[in-house]
C-alpha positions in Angstrom: 30.6 31.0 4.5 29.4 27.6 3.2 25.8 26.5 3.3 26.8 23.5 5.5 29.8 22.3 7.6 29.8 18.6 6.4 28.0 16.0 4.5 27.6 12.5 5.9 26.6 9.6 3.6 23.6 7.6 4.9 23.2 5.3 1.9 23.8 1.6 1.5 26.0 0.7 -1.5 24.1 -0.2 -4.7 25.5 -3.1 -6.8 24.5 -6.4 -8.5 24.2 -9.0 -5.8 23.4 -6.6 -3.0 21.0 -7.8 -0.3 17.4 -7.4 -1.4 14.0 -9.0 -0.6 12.8 -8.5 -4.2 14.2 -8.3 -7.6 17.9 -7.4 -7.2 19.6 -5.0 -9.6 21.3 -6.2 -12.7 24.4 -4.3 -14.0 26.1 -4.8 -17.3 28.6 -2.8 -19.5 27.5 -0.9 -22.5 31.1 -0.4 -23.3 34.1 -1.6 -21.4 37.6 -0.2 -21.1 39.2 -3.0 -23.2 36.8 -2.9 -26.0 36.9 0.9 -26.1 40.7 0.8 -26.5 40.2 -1.4 -29.6 37.7 1.0 -31.0 40.0 4.0 -30.5 43.2 2.3 -31.6 44.6 2.3 -28.0 44.6 6.1 -27.9 42.0 6.3 -25.2 39.5 4.2 -23.2 36.1 4.7 -21.5 33.4 2.7 -19.8 29.6 3.0 -19.3 27.0 0.7 -17.8 23.3 -0.1 -17.8 21.5 -0.7 -14.5 18.2 -2.5 -14.2 16.4 -1.9 -10.8 13.2 -1.3 -9.0 12.4 1.8 -7.0 12.5 -0.2 -3.7 16.0 -1.4 -3.8 18.5 -0.4 -1.1 18.1 3.1 0.4 14.8 4.5 -1.0 11.9 6.8 -0.4 8.1 6.2 -0.7 6.1 9.2 -1.9 2.4 10.1 -1.6 1.4 8.0 -4.6 2.8 4.8 -3.1 -0.5 4.0 -1.2 -2.8 6.6 -2.6 -3.9 6.5 -6.3 -4.6 10.2 -6.0 -1.3 11.1 -4.4 1.2 13.3 -6.1 3.9 11.5 -8.2 7.4 11.9 -6.8 8.6 14.4 -9.5 5.8 16.9 -8.7 6.9 17.3 -5.0 9.1 20.4 -4.5 12.7 19.7 -3.7 12.4 21.6 -0.4 10.3 18.8 0.9 13.3 16.5 0.8 15.6 18.7 2.9 14.2 18.3 6.4 15.5 19.1 9.9 16.1 15.8 11.5 16.0 14.3 15.0 18.0 11.1 15.7 16.0 8.7 17.9 18.3 6.2 19.6 16.4 2.9 19.6 19.2 0.5 19.8 17.8 -0.8 23.0 14.9 -2.6 21.2 17.4 -5.3 20.0 17.6 -7.4 16.9 13.9 -8.0 16.4 12.4 -5.6 18.8 9.1 -3.6 18.5 9.2 0.2 18.5 6.1 1.5 20.2 5.0 4.7 21.8 7.0 4.0 25.0 10.2 3.3 23.1 9.8 6.4 21.0 9.2 8.6 24.0 12.2 7.2 25.8 14.3 8.1 22.7 13.1 11.7 22.8 10.2 11.6 20.3 8.2 14.0 22.5 10.6 16.7 21.3 9.7 16.2 17.6 8.5 19.4 16.0 6.2 20.0 13.0 8.0 19.4 9.8 10.9 17.4 11.2 12.2 14.0 10.2 12.0 11.2 12.9 15.1 9.1 12.2 14.9 5.6 13.8 18.4 4.4 14.7 18.5 0.8 15.7 22.0 -0.3 14.3 20.3 -2.8 12.1 22.3 -1.5 9.1 25.3 -3.3 10.5 23.6 -6.6 9.7 22.8 -5.9 6.1 24.9 -8.8 4.8 23.3 -11.4 7.1 20.8 -13.8 5.5 18.1 -12.8 7.9 18.5 -9.0 7.5 15.1 -8.5 5.9 13.0 -10.9 8.2 14.7 -10.8 11.6 14.7 -7.1 12.3 13.2 -4.2 14.3 9.7 -3.0 13.5 7.6 0.0 14.2 4.2 -0.9 15.7 0.8 0.5 14.8 0.8 2.2 18.1 4.2 3.8 17.4 3.1 4.8 13.9 -0.1 6.5 15.2 2.0 8.3 17.9 4.4 9.7 15.2 1.5 10.5 12.9 0.1 12.8 15.6 3.3 14.7 15.9 2.9 16.6 12.6 6.3 15.4 11.4 7.3 15.3 7.7 9.3 12.1 7.4 9.9 8.8 9.1 13.3 7.3 8.2 14.8 4.1 9.5 18.0 2.1 9.2 16.0 -1.1 8.6 13.8 -2.3 5.8 10.0 -2.3 5.7 9.4 -0.1 8.8 6.4 -2.2 9.8 6.3 -5.9 10.7 8.1 -8.4 8.4 5.6 -10.1 6.0 3.0 -7.4 6.4 1.6 -7.4 2.8 -1.0 -4.8 3.7 1.6 -2.3 4.8 -0.6 -1.2 7.8 2.1 0.7 9.6 3.3 2.7 6.5 -0.2 3.4 5.5 -0.9 5.0 8.9 2.1 7.3 8.3 1.2 8.1 4.7 -2.4 8.9 5.5 -0.9 11.5 7.9 1.0 13.0 5.0 4.3 11.5 6.1 7.0 10.3 3.7 8.9 7.1 4.6 12.5 6.3 4.0 14.1 2.8 4.4 17.5 1.3 4.8 19.6 4.2 6.0 23.1 3.5 7.3 25.9 5.1 9.3 23.5 6.9 11.7 26.0 6.5 14.5 28.0 9.3 12.9 25.2 11.8 13.7 25.3 11.7 17.4 25.4 15.2 19.0 25.1 16.8 15.6 22.6 19.3 14.2 21.6 18.3 10.7 19.0 18.1 8.0 18.1 14.8 6.2 18.4 15.0 2.4 16.3 12.4 0.6 16.0 13.9 -2.9 14.4 11.3 -5.3 15.1 11.0 -9.0 12.5 13.0 -11.0 11.0 9.9 -12.7 7.7 10.9 -14.1 4.6 9.2 -12.5 6.7 7.3 -9.9 5.5 6.6 -6.4 9.0 6.3 -5.0 12.7 6.3 -5.8 16.1 5.0 -5.0 18.0 7.9 -3.4 21.4 9.1 -2.2 20.4 9.9 1.4 22.8 12.0 3.4 23.0 14.3 6.4 23.6 18.0 5.8 25.4 19.0 9.0 24.7 22.5 10.2 22.6 23.3 7.1 22.3 27.1 6.8 20.8 27.6 3.3 17.9 30.0 3.0 17.2 29.4 -0.7 17.6 26.4 -3.1 17.2 25.8 -6.8 16.4 22.4 -8.3 18.8 21.8 -11.2 17.3 18.4 -12.2 15.3 17.5 -15.3 12.7 14.7 -15.5 13.4 11.1 -16.5 10.6 9.8 -18.7 9.8 7.5 -21.6 11.2 8.8 -24.8 13.5 11.3 -23.1 16.6 12.6 -25.0 19.7 10.6 -24.4 23.1 9.9 -25.9 23.3 6.2 -26.1 20.8 3.8 -24.5 17.5 5.5 -23.7 16.2 4.8 -20.2 13.1 2.7 -19.9 10.4 2.8 -17.2 7.5 0.5 -16.5 5.0 -0.1 -13.7 5.5 -3.4 -11.8 2.3 -3.1 -9.7 -0.4 -0.4 -9.9 -3.3 0.6 -7.8 -5.9 -1.0 -9.9 -4.4 -4.4 -9.9 -3.3 -4.5 -6.3 -6.7 -3.2 -5.2 -8.4 -6.0 -7.1 -6.3 -8.7 -5.5 -6.8 -7.3 -2.0 -10.6 -7.0 -2.4 -10.4 -3.2 -2.5 -8.8 -3.0 1.0 -5.4 -1.7 0.0 -3.6 -0.6 -3.1 -0.1 0.5 -3.9 2.2 1.2 -6.8 5.9 0.3 -7.7 7.9 0.7 -10.8 11.1 -0.6 -12.5 13.6 1.1 -14.7 16.6 0.5 -16.9 19.0 3.4 -16.6 22.0 4.4 -18.7 24.5 5.8 -16.2 24.9 8.8 -18.4 21.3 9.8 -19.2 19.3 12.7 -17.8 20.7 14.9 -15.1 23.8 12.9 -14.1 27.3 13.1 -12.7 30.3 11.7 -14.6 33.0 10.3 -12.4 36.6 10.4 -13.6 36.4 6.6 -14.1 34.1 7.1 -17.1 37.2 7.8 -19.2 40.0 6.9 -16.7 40.3 3.3 -15.9 42.2 4.2 -12.7 40.2 7.2 -11.8 37.7 7.6 -9.0 34.4 5.9 -9.4 31.0 7.2 -8.2 31.2 5.4 -4.9 34.7 6.7 -4.3 33.7 10.4 -4.4 33.5 12.2 -1.1 30.2 13.9 -0.8 31.7 16.8 1.1 33.8 17.5 -2.0 30.6 17.7 -4.1 29.3 20.9 -2.4 31.2 23.6 -4.2 31.0 27.3 -5.0 29.6 28.0 -8.5 31.4 30.3 -10.9 29.1 31.2 -13.9 30.3 31.3 -17.5 27.5 32.9 -19.5 27.6 31.3 -23.0 24.0 32.1 -24.0 25.2 34.1 -26.9 26.5 30.9 -28.5 24.2 29.3 -31.1 23.8 25.6 -31.6 26.9 24.0 -33.1 29.0 27.0 -32.2 32.2 26.2 -30.3 33.0 27.5 -26.8 36.7 28.3 -26.8 39.3 29.4 -24.3 38.8 33.0 -25.5 35.1 32.8 -24.8 35.6 31.3 -21.4 38.3 33.9 -20.4 36.0 36.7 -21.6 33.1 35.3 -19.5 35.3 35.1 -16.4 36.5 38.7 -16.9 38.3 40.1 -13.9 36.9 37.5 -11.5 39.3 35.0 -9.9 38.5 31.3 -10.2 39.4 29.4 -7.0 40.6 25.8 -7.5 38.1 23.3 -6.1 35.1 25.3 -7.1 32.5 24.5 -9.9 32.9 25.9 -13.4 29.3 26.4 -14.6 28.9 26.7 -18.3 25.5 28.2 -19.0 24.1 28.0 -22.5 20.3 27.9 -21.9 20.2 24.7 -23.9 18.0 23.1 -21.2 15.0 24.8 -22.8 15.2 22.2 -25.6 15.1 19.1 -23.3 11.3 18.7 -23.5 10.7 20.2 -26.9 11.6 17.3 -29.3 14.5 19.4 -30.7 17.6 17.4 -31.3 18.9 17.9 -27.7 21.9 15.6 -28.1 23.5 16.7 -31.3 22.1 20.2 -32.2 23.8 22.1 -29.4 26.8 24.2 -28.4 30.1 22.4 -27.5 33.4 23.1 -25.8 36.6 22.9 -27.8 39.6 20.9 -26.8 41.5 24.1 -26.1 38.6 25.4 -24.0 38.5 22.1 -22.0 42.3 22.3 -21.4 41.8 25.8 -20.0 39.0 24.7 -17.7 41.2 21.8 -16.5 44.0 24.2 -15.8 41.7 26.1 -13.4 41.3 22.9 -11.4 37.6 23.0 -10.6 36.1 20.2 -8.6 33.1 19.9 -11.0 32.3 21.1 -14.5 28.6 21.9 -14.5 26.6 22.5 -17.7 23.1 22.4 -19.2 24.5 20.6 -22.2 24.9 16.9 -22.8 28.1 15.5 -24.3 30.2 18.7 -24.1 32.3 17.6 -27.1 31.6 18.6 -30.7 28.8 16.1 -31.7 30.8 14.8 -34.7 34.1 14.4 -32.8 34.2 10.8 -31.6 37.6 11.2 -30.0 35.9 13.1 -27.1 38.7 15.5 -26.3 36.6 17.4 -23.7 35.7 14.2 -21.7 39.3 13.1 -21.9 40.9 16.4 -20.7 38.3 17.0 -17.9 37.9 13.5 -16.6 41.6 12.5 -16.8 42.3 15.6 -14.8 40.1 14.1 -12.0 37.3 16.6 -12.5 33.7 15.4 -12.3 31.1 16.6 -14.9 27.5 17.4 -14.0 25.5 17.4 -17.2 21.9 18.0 -18.4 21.0 20.5 -15.7 18.4 23.2 -15.8 17.5 26.5 -14.1 21.1 27.8 -14.3 19.7 31.3 -15.0 18.6 31.5 -11.4 22.3 31.3 -10.4 23.3 34.3 -12.4 23.1 36.7 -9.3 24.6 36.1 -5.9 26.8 33.4 -4.5 25.6 29.8 -4.9 26.9 26.4 -4.1 26.3 23.4 -6.3 25.2 20.2 -4.4 25.7 17.0 -6.4 25.0 13.7 -4.5 24.9 10.9 -7.1 23.2 7.5 -6.5 25.7 5.2 -4.8 26.5 2.9 -7.7 29.5 0.8 -6.8 32.2 1.2 -9.4 29.8 3.6 -11.2 31.2 5.6 -14.1 28.3 7.9 -13.7 25.0 8.2 -11.9 21.7 10.0 -11.9 21.1 12.4 -9.0 18.8 15.2 -7.6 21.2 18.1 -8.2 20.5 21.5 -6.7 22.1 24.8 -5.8 21.9 26.5 -2.5 22.8 29.9 -0.9 22.7 31.6 2.4 
């Protein structure tokens, strides 16, 4: 039995030129298909991109540090907090620029909200996202409505419109009422109509950016979520982190000290910006990374990214030792590998991620023959605690080519794989919704009944 029945995407697409009321994202290629063919003598091609963004672009979450300088940064909050039983509140009746108060919330069923649930405000405003007035002529939660929700003991308030409070409220009064009650806030959901009459949990797992107050996310609905245990497979993103290629950069755009000064001490908040290499940190490679005609990140169906894990214990392999077909067959033993599941290659290399050891080049690797054997088993995802997978000195990238050209995604730079050694687990990998993305960061995790 699977840990869920379906996954429904609730995230707006993320791309350069997307609607935003602040600094919009900038996307550019590190390496394009045409130039890669020149480098490789037309024997192969690949593509990778850099994305510059803020933490408040598109579908995103605000954590405790957003309005509280003593609040926990987003990476320190346990993953369980971001998988929440959710209640859909139909508030379409408030109209294009209506106010959501206590009365409207009660009419939508908010009196039935339970401790720890997410109140999901459905107004249909996501259908107007490309209209010029999307950010300024929109629904809003009133202070009265925020106080009513704060008294319910709920975990999260999520909405399909930006801002949550009144447009132009630079003091964030409504969100601060919610945050003072320990409530997380999520903005710019989409596709909530698909959740009518369903039982579901809201997943809003943020990137593990150290010291961040919020994060862009891949929000989704986990329909009939049954998991009793989860394991976070995600490593931190931080300044100076190990990376093959461009190293991600992070900086604070506004901090509590400066914003408090300019508000006369009445309010403070924090936001940050980041420059991400699509293939740095815990990330998912889409087939389009090495296949110009393969599926990109935003083409992947989320329901196909919840897959049974099959462990291949390679901890006996030392750095720079190859993982061959023979090794993989021996690790599989008498077990049967079902097509569409996840092949999890476990080397314990994640222990070197934070140590300063050469994480990228002093590691185990999979041989071309081993990659061909894995591809023949037709997994949906190849999961590993390695980065790169190919032999470090082999710039022909046979593993990437054989796996990605077979239409198989690769989840790399994971951690905590030892916790999956016993029992039946399912890998859950919901990447950021980068349009035409060749890869994307994510909050990856495993779950079991």
